[in-house]
C-alpha positions in Angstrom: -8.6 -36.8 125.1 -11.0 -34.7 127.1 -8.3 -34.0 129.7 -5.8 -33.0 127.1 -8.4 -30.7 125.5 -9.1 -29.1 128.8 -5.5 -28.7 129.7 -4.8 -26.9 126.4 -8.1 -24.9 126.7 -9.6 -26.0 123.4 -13.1 -27.1 122.6 -12.6 -29.4 119.6 -10.3 -32.0 118.2 -9.4 -29.6 115.3 -8.3 -26.9 117.7 -6.3 -29.5 119.7 -4.5 -30.5 116.4 -3.7 -26.9 115.8 -2.2 -26.5 119.2 -0.1 -29.6 118.7 0.9 -28.3 115.3 2.0 -25.0 117.0 4.1 -27.0 119.5 5.8 -28.9 116.6 6.4 -25.5 114.8 8.0 -24.1 117.9 10.2 -27.2 118.2 11.4 -26.8 114.6 12.1 -23.1 115.3 14.0 -23.9 118.5 16.0 -26.7 116.7 17.8 -24.0 114.7 19.5 -22.7 117.9 20.6 -26.3 118.8 22.1 -26.7 115.3 23.9 -23.4 115.5 25.2 -24.1 119.0 26.5 -27.6 118.0 28.1 -26.2 114.9 29.8 -23.5 116.9 31.0 -26.0 119.5 32.4 -28.2 116.8 34.2 -25.3 115.0 35.3 -23.8 118.4 34.0 -20.4 117.1 30.6 -18.8 116.4 29.2 -20.1 113.1 25.8 -20.1 111.4 25.4 -23.2 109.3 23.0 -23.2 106.3 20.8 -25.6 108.2 20.1 -22.8 110.7 18.4 -20.8 107.9 16.4 -23.8 106.7 15.1 -24.6 110.2 14.4 -20.9 110.7 12.4 -20.9 107.4 10.5 -24.1 108.1 9.7 -23.2 111.7 8.8 -19.6 110.7 6.4 -20.8 108.0 4.8 -23.3 110.4 4.5 -20.6 113.1 3.1 -18.2 110.6 0.4 -20.7 109.6 -0.5 -21.2 113.2 -0.6 -17.4 113.8 -2.9 -17.0 110.8 -5.2 -19.7 112.1 -5.2 -18.0 115.6 -5.8 -14.6 113.9 -3.1 -13.0 116.0 -1.9 -9.9 114.1 1.2 -9.3 116.3 2.3 -12.9 115.8 1.5 -12.8 112.1 3.6 -9.7 111.6 6.5 -11.0 113.5 6.6 -14.3 111.7 5.9 -12.9 108.3 8.9 -10.5 108.6 11.1 -13.4 109.8 10.2 -15.6 106.9 11.2 -12.8 104.5 14.6 -12.5 106.3 15.2 -16.2 106.2 14.4 -16.5 102.5 16.7 -13.5 101.8 19.6 -15.1 103.7 19.1 -18.4 101.8 19.0 -16.5 98.5 22.2 -14.7 99.4 23.9 -18.0 100.4 22.7 -19.6 97.1 24.0 -16.7 95.0 27.3 -16.8 96.8 27.7 -20.5 96.2 26.7 -20.1 92.5 29.2 -17.3 92.0 32.0 -19.2 93.8 32.0 -17.0 96.9 33.3 -13.9 95.1 
């Protein structure tokens, strides 16, 4: 455990858990590109599946939590704006499906 903490430059188990949470958050955020790529390959054209926005939102919220914990104002601003955009896209998709796509 000590070697892992040294490698990640942390001084406590709590900080190590936050760093691991940050890696998980980044993995969720990165998964959205894999989902989009696979969906596009399957459709043989560029598409953005709804799952892309859900992974964006989940990864963005997790990264925002990590940024807040780290007290990084640049990271906080970037992730907060992203979260608003992901929510808006999901809201537009929901409204479109409720109205029947008109």
